[in-house]
N, C-alpha and C positions, 0 to 999 in steps of 0.2 A: 604431777604438774603435768598436762594435755602435750600429746606428741605428733606428729604426723606420723603417717604411714611410712616405712622406709622408702618406697618407691617415688614418693615426695620429697622425701630430706636428700633421696640421690640425685634428685632432678634439680637444673638450674635453679627452680622455684626454693629450693631448699633454706637456703639463705634468709630468702625472704620471710617464709613461714615461721622463722624462728621469730617475727618481730609481731607481738601477740597486735600491735596498731594492724599492721598488714594483714596480720589472719583475719582478724574483726571488719576490714574492710572489704577482702574477699567475700565473706561471708555476705555481707548487706550488699555488695554488687550481686552477686548470683543469685537472691532470695527476691531481691527485686526484678531485676532481669526476668526469672523464671516466672516470678507473680504475675508479670504486665504480660507477658507474651501467653502463658496461659489462660490467663482470666480474658484479651482479646480474643482467643482462638477459642476454648473449651465453653465458654457461657453462650456466645452467638451461636455455635454448633448444636449444643443441647437445646437452647431457645427456638431453633431452626426446625430440629426430631421431633420437640412436644408440639409445635405448629403442625407439622405433618399431620404426627397423630392423633390431635384434636384435643389434648389434654386441657382441660379447663385449669381456671387460674388457682383453684384450692390444691388442686394435686400439684400444679407447676412451683407453689412457691416450696414446699419442703425437698422439692427436687433440686431447685436451684442453689438451696441452700446447701443441700449435700455437696453440689458440684461446689460450692464457693470453699468448701470444706476441705475438698480434695485438693483444690488448686494450692492452698494456704500451706497442705501437708504435704504435697510435691514437692513445692519449693523450700521449706524447711531441710526436707531432707537432702534435697540437691546443694542446698547452699549450705550443711553440715558438712557434707562430702566433698566437696570444693577446698573447704577450709582446713582440712584434714582433721576434722572431728569424729573420727571412727568408732571411737570407745564410747563419744557420748549419743551417736546412733544405737548402738547395743544396749545403753543403759532407757536409752526411750523406748526403745521395743520391749523392754519387760515392764516399764510404765504403764504403755498403751494397752499393752496386754491386762496389767492390773485394773487399770481405768475403765476398761473396754465391759470386764466384769460386774465391777461395782456399777458402772451406769446401767447394762443390763437387769441388773437385778432391782435396781432403784424404777427402772423405768419399763420392765416387763410388760404392765399393761398398754402402755404407749403402743412398744412394740407390737405387740398381740394386734392393737388396731392397726396399727402401720403394717403388716405383714397380711392382715385379712385384705385390707385396701389395696394390695397389691393382688390378691387373688379376685379379687373383683374385677378389675381393670384388665388383669389377663385371660379371665376364664368367664366374662360378663354372663352374671347368672341372672340379672338385670340390668338396665341401663334408665337413664333420665326418659321419665313420662311414663315407667310402667308404672303399672299400678301391683302393689306387694303384699302379703300377708305376713307375718310372722310369730313366734311364741304361741303357737296354737289359735291363730286369730283372734290373740288378744289385742295385736297393732295392725292399722294398715292404711293403704294411704297410695297416693302418687310419687313417686320418687322426683324431686324437685333437683337434686345437686349431690354431686357423687365427688368425694375427696379421697386422701390417701388414708386419712385417719377416722371420718365421721360420713355417714350419709343423713342429707336432709330430706324427709318425708312429708310432704301434706297430707294430713288427713281430711276427709269430706265432711268434717266438723269444723274446718278450716283453721284447724292446730299445726303448728310444725314441729315436728318429730326431729331432734337432731341424734341421730343414734350411733353410736359405737359399733365401727365394721367387723368387730371382734360379734358382736348378736347376731350380724346378719350373716355370718357364715358359720356360727357354731350351731345354728337352728336351721328349722325348715323353713324354706321360704317359699312361698307359693308367687308364683309370675302370672302375668295378665290372663295366659290363656288356661291355667291350673287355677284360678279363684273361681268360686262357684257361685257369687254373687257379691253385688255394690247395690249401698242404698245413697240414692240422689236426693236432694233438696233442688225445690226450687218456691220463690214466692209469686204466684198472682195476685195481682193489685185489682178490685174493686172498688165502684164507688159507695160513698156513702148511704145513697139512696136504695142500692140493690141490695138483694134477700142473700143473706150469708148461707143459710142452710140449702138454697138453690144451688147457688156457686159451688159449695162441698160438694154437691151431688154430683154435679156436672165436672167437676176436678177425680172422684173418687173412679165415675164411670168410666170415664175415658183413659186411666188408669189398668181398668178391669179388662178393656176392650181391647187394650195394647199386647200384641203376641209376645214382643220382648220383653213386657214388665208382671214378675211376680203377683201372683194372689196370694201367697205365702213365705213370707210374713207381706199381709195384708197392707195396701195402700193407704196411709191415711193423712189427714188435714187439720190444722190448727191454726187459730189467726196468732198473728205473730207481732203486727203492725199497726198501729192507727198513724198513717200520715195526714201530713196536711191536705193529702187529695186522695187518700184511696185507702182503704183497708189491704191489708196483707195477709193473706190465707198461703199458710208453708204447706206445701204436698211432699209428701216422703213417699217415694217410692222404691223397690227394689229390680235390679234386673240381674239374669245369670249371665254367664260368661263375660265378664265386664269387659275384654278388651275396651282401649279408650277407642277407635273408631265405633264401637257396638253402642257404648255407653250415650257418646257424643250423638249417634243416629236416632237412639231411641228418644233421648229427651228432648231433641227437636222435633221429632216426630210429635210426641205425645205434647209438648205446648202447643205446637201447631193445630192439634185436633182440641185441645182446648179452648185456646183461642177462637177456633174457628165456632164452638157451639157457644160460649159467649155472645157470639155475632150474631146466631140464628137467634137466641134467646133475647137478646137487647140486652143484656147486661155490660156495662161500660168498664172499659180498663184505663180509667184515668192518665192524663198525660201529666207530668213524667213517670213513666212506670216501666222499666224497662225497652223504652221504646217500640213497645207492642202497639199503641193507639195510634201514632203517627206523629206528624210533625209540622212544621210551619216551612214552606217551601221557602231558599234564602232569595228565590228568583222573583217568586209572585207574589209571595206573602199569604199565599192560599193554603190554609190546614189538610193536610192530605194523609192515607194511609202509607205505611211502608213496613212490608214485612222482609223483603228480600232484595240482596242487592248482590253483584257481581263485581268484582276490581279483577279487570284482567289489563296483558300487555305491559306488565310490570316485573320487575326484579326484586323479588319478596325476598325479605330475612325472615326467617319462620322458627318457631320452635326452637331448638337446640342447632340450628345451623350455622355455621360461621362463615360463610359465603353466600350472595342472594341467587337464589333459584328462580328459573324463567317458569312460575308458578301461577294459579288463579286461586281467587279467593272467594266461597260462596258464604255468605252470610244470610242467616233468618232469625229475625225476630231481633235483630241486633248482637247476634250469638256464630262467631265464625264456625262453620257446619262442616264446610268440606277442604282443604286443600288438596289441587292435583292439576295436573296439565293442564286440563278443563274441567269448566263447571259450568259449560252453559249446555246443558241437556235438559234442562228446563226454562218453563220461562220465569225474568226475574223483572221486580218493580223499576229497578234500575241498573243501568250498566255505567260502573265509573270506567276510564280509560285511562291508564296511569303513561299510556306512549312512552315506553321505556325508562322510565323513570324509577328510583329507588321506593321501594313501599317497607316501611319498617313500624312497629309500633309506635302509637302514642309514648311520648315521655311521661312518667309519674315523677311531677314534681314534690318532694316529701316536705318542701318547707319553705314556705310563702307565707307572707303579712299583708291580706287584701286591706285591711285598714277599718274596715267594715263590720261593726260599730263603731262610731264614734271620731274616725278623722277623714272622712271620704275628700277632703281637699286633695289627698295624697293618692285615692285609690280607694274603689270598691268591687264589689263581686263582680258587677258587671263588667266595667272598665280592665279589671284586672285578669278577669278569664278571657274577655278578644285577648287581651296581651299574649295571655299561655297558648289560645287554639292557635293563634297567629305564629307561634313558634314552636308547632308542633308537639305542645304539651296537652293532653287529653285527662288528665285527674294530677288536682293540687291537694296541698293538706294545708290547713289554712291553721297560724300559731293563736294563742292565746291571749297573746298581750295588745290583746283590742281596749276599748274605753266602752262599756263594762270588760274586764277581761273574764275570760271564759274558763269561771272555778265555781260556777255553781249550775245548777237546774236550770232555771230561769235563762242567764247568759246564753247555755248551751242551745237551748230553744230559740229564743231570739236570734242567734247567729244561724241556725239553722234554718230559719225560715227568711232571712235576707240572702241566703246562699241558692236560695230557688231561683233568684235571675242571675245565674251563673249560667256560660256556655258550656263547661265543661265539669266531668262529674268530680267530686271532691269529698274530701275526710275534714272532720274537725278536730283539733286537740284540745284536751284541756289544761287546766295551769292548774301549779302547785303555787300556794301565799299563805300566809298564815289564814287566809279568809276561806279557804276553799273546805268546800265539802263534798268529801269523795263518796259519801253515801249515796247523794243525788247524781253525781257522775256515772258511777258505777250502774245506774239502771237506764244510762245513755247509751247509744253507739258512738262511742269516744276511738277516734282512730288510736291515738296514743296519748299518754299524760307526759306534757312538755311542749317547747323546751324547759325545763325546769333550771332557771337563773341560779347559777352559783355565784353570782355577782349582778350588780344594776346593767338594765341596757333598757332601751326603751320600751316604756310602759314602766318602770320601777316594779319589777317583778322578780329582784334578788330572794332568795332565802340564806336563812343560817344553817349552822351543816347539823343540828340538832334536827331541824326540819326536814332538811334535804334526805337525811339517812332514813327516818321514818317513813318520807313518801315510798321513797325506792323500794324500800322492806316490802311496805303495803301495796304498793302497784305490784310490785312482782311475784308475789304472794299469790295473786289472781292469775298471773300467767299474763297479764297485759303489760305493755312495752313502755317504757319512759325514756324521752328522749332528754339529752343532757348538753345544757351551754356551759361550756366548761372553762372557767375565769376564776381565779383563787382573789379577790380583793387586798388579799393581804400582802399579794407580790406586786401590787401595782405600786410605784414610783411619781413621787412629788415632782410635777414637772409646770412652768409657767404655762397656760394653757389660752391665757387670752391674747390670744395671738392668732394670725393666718399661717403659723406652722406648722403644715398639716404633718409633718412628721413627728411631730410633739406628743401627737398620740398613739404613735405608736412604741414611741418611748416611755410614754405614760404607763401601757398596756404591755411589758413584755412579753415573750415566749413563754418565761416562767410563771406565769400568773396562769396561762392554759395547761402547761407540763403538768404542773401541783395540785391544779384540780383535776385533772386527767388522772393521775395515779391517786389519788383519794375515792375520787369516783371507782374506778376500778376496786380499793381495798373493802369499798362498802356496799356494791352492787352480789348482792346472792343472788339475783338472774339476769339474764342479759339485757343489758341499755344499751339503747345507739347514741353514739354523740355527733353533736348538731358542728355542723359549720368548724370543723378542726383544722387548723391552719400552719402548723409546723409539723416538720419530718418526725422530731423526737416524739410528738405525742402519736401522729399514727403508730411509730413503732412500739408502744409498749400496747397501744389497743392492737394491734396485731399477734402480740402474743396471747390473748385472750380470746373468751368465746363474743365480746362485744363488737357492734358494728361502728363505721363510722360512715363518715361525709365531707365530702368537702366542697370548696363554692368555686365556680368560674374566677371568681375575680380575686382568691386567694390563688389558684394555678395559674393565673395569665397575667396578675398584676402584683406589684413589689413596691416597696419603699422607693424605689429609683423613680416609678411615676406620679408619685405625691408632687412633685414642683409642676406638674402638667393638669393633677385633678384638683390640686387643694384640698378645702375643705369639704368636697363634695366625694371625697375618697376618705372621710371617716369612718370607720365602721367597727363592729365588735364581732369576732375579735379583729384589731387592726391587720392592715397588711404588715408585711413580714421584709427581711431583706432579699433582694435578688438570690443571694446564695441558697434560702432557706426553699425560695420559692421553686428555683430549679430541682431541689430536692424533693420537695413535695409533689412535683411531677413526675419524677422519677418512682417516686413509692406509689404514685396510681399505674404507671405502666407496669411495674411488677405485681402488681395484684394486690398491695396491701391497702389500698383503698376502697371501700365496699361499694359507696355510689357517689354519685353530683348531685347535688342538691342546690338551690339558687340562694336562699337565704332572700327571695325577692323581697326587698325592706323600703320600699317608694317616699321620700319625701319632696317636696317640692323645692323646685330651686329658690325661691326666696328665703324657705328656712334652712336648705344648704350652706346661704352665701351669707357665713356669718365668721365670727370667730370659732378657735377650735371648742373650746369650750362651750360655746352656744350652740355649733351645729348639729343635728340630732345624725345619729348613727343610723348607717344603711345604705346599699344602694339597690337600684332595680335590677331584674337579671331574668325574670321567668319567660322573658320572650327569644333571650339571647342563649340561653343552654346548649338547645340542641344544633342552634345555627356553627356556633362558635365551636363547639366538638367535630361536630361534620366535616364542618373546614381542616380542622388537624387531620381527619382521618382522611380526607382525598388529598391530603400532603405526605399520607404515610407518615406522620407523625402517631397516630393511635389506630389500632385496629378498629375497623368498622362494627366487627362483632361485639366486641369492647366498650365501644359508645353505647350498643344499646344495651348493654349489660348494666352501664354504668345509670343509664338514662331512664330505662325501663325496667328489666329484669328485675335488679338488684331491690330497688326501693319497693315494689311490688311486693316484694318474697320478705322484704324486712317487717315493711308494713303487715303485713298478711292478708292481701289484695290479692287473691289467688284467682281470680277472672281478669287483672290486668296485667301489663308488662310485657306481653309476647304475643305474637300473632301465632296460634294455635286452635285447636278444633276445640271448643268450648268454652272457649274465653271471648270475652267480650271484645266487638266487633274496632276497636280503638288503634286508627292507623292514619299513618302519616305520609303523604307522599311526596317526596323530595326530588325535583331536577337537581343535576351536578354541577349546578352555576352558582358562580362565587359572586356574591354580593357587597357594596361593601357597609357595615352598620354604619345609619343614619340617625339621633333621635327624634326628628322628626318623619321618618317613617314608621315610627313603633306606636304601639297603641297603649302604654300607660299613662294613665292622668299625670304622672310627674314631670314628664313630657323631657325627661335627660338620660342618659345612659353613660357610665363609664367605660362603656367600650368602641365610644367613638371613635369611627377609621378602620376597626377591627376587620377582617374577612370573615363572611357568616354565610350558611348555606341553609335557604328558609324553602319551608314547603309551599307549594302550591294548593293540593288540597287535603282536609284532615278531616277523617270519619269518627264520630263518638258513637259508640255501640251503633255502627251501620249507617248514622245518619251522618250526610255531607255537613258538616258545620262551618266549615270554610273553606272558600277556594277564591284564587284570584290569577286574572289574566290581563295582561298589560297593565298593569297598574288599578284594574277594576276589582273592589275585594268584595265576599259576601260574607256575612255573619249570620248564624242562627241567632234567634232573639234569647234563647235559653234553652232548657232543658236539662242543663246537669245534674243529677243525682247525685246524692250523699251514697257513698260507699261504705255499705255495712257488712 
């Protein structure tokens, strides 16, 4: 039988401690008290320290888990001592030592990578944006992300490598100043009537004439694309001593030299193609050339910075070439004055439904892309559930042609159905495969378990991305839907349907997959323990079943809205860094279509124009960090999709830029640009952009209610 220590038995508490009920009460009271005090003080302190040191969210996650474990351990230990269970503490020490040894043996590789991560953070042999090479040159690329367990490196063939940290500390790593050469690629577009051999000769000659480009290996050119309006000639060059500033400077000079030679020889560079040949001035309607832009007087969040800086941006031929205190040391075609406003990267919305072809009464590429750019979104990825669905080569080609009317750059996803033709799709520049529907949604593209598993394995084996709509129809509940009780849809498709599907997809996927519109915190927790990624939507973050009384059937969506408690916990996961990115699942339907019974109303809500404004309003209200908002809507989706030139204001990246006055506006449907004409966020606060640039071209401006859009010019992101 447990016995309290003598000093407690002899104290006034001695008689009470003989009562097991009182002893248990002391244990519980002390544990709860110590736990609450420690968590309320230790966690904010650790978060503040991590913020001050600029530790990224990948490193923050394991450190916060360790902190929580220590809080629980201290609370248990103190409670045991206060209740007089000294002998148990001694036994626990022995058990803990044995468990530590067992866990250490079982997870030695994980621990080794963790220790290596600590070394990388403290010794800083390299940092984000450095070019590194390891394993005797077998692997090389630019460091995109460093966590305590792994480092993610983007190769110059646009492959994302996830490297265990031990591989980078147990081998020789060359950093930018030590590497001796770097291969770069750039696609020049010429007209179909131009001479390919002549253009190839110019591209090679300008490479050979440039002092920063090596002649050994020799420059080379090959035809890589037969686009709608141009022939793509890919130049491959090598430069020496490839620091980021050197290779950006060399590439920019080389591209400009080739362009000038093309102009001299009368070789066309058709619009749209990297925005080299010009654009239509949104004020005059006159086509003109634009090669250089300076963005000045702004507070710029660029690269890996966590706070905006007073710097200027120089853009040459659609690419950011310099970020410095002043870039106006030479003439530019246009100066964009930010006038003290926030200058942020254009958002990348990884999940939109622009409804064309097949349902243009809801949306089309022109209206959807205008809505996107008016909200600061400069790149979108369209989903495959159109009519016809994008499941074969012909459907992809048709959608690509229709998308040429878009104002924003865009990717096109391919679908997976029993009728899909993967061999045709594998020959085309598909952004990702999916969303693969594990249950029916708009377009009736749900697939059975066998096809889902085969598709995930086949696409994953090629190193291409699969995105998943995770709902298991076996978990759906029969309820009466022939009425206007909007909450019935949430009861019909409960959280268990999503959670079960996520678990099954995690079990099946040999390669990393991306989970679309995750709606429940339990699903996020499951994904967070894997190498997979997930997105959440603004409507699942900011709306709940409590809002359905006002929304009615306009609030029907897949997955449906969850309880207010689940919504709050999902938002907490976002703040903690367990959510990888935010995407809108912009799915417009007309008001006439939504004004129906629950059974008949189509699923989906619009959101591409309001995602950035909503999250920026939360940042200005100190509910989110500004740098975290940019990570969620720009940097992370670009990284997940492999859009290496998008998502950040960084030298060498596309100049996709949105300028925001820090002014709150009330969201009103009649001020938005989606064709469907309504929004679930009516009355919410938002911070909207006043100027947006896509690859250096001003494609949206507004001034005292007067708005100007570019007509088109968006390009397929390859």
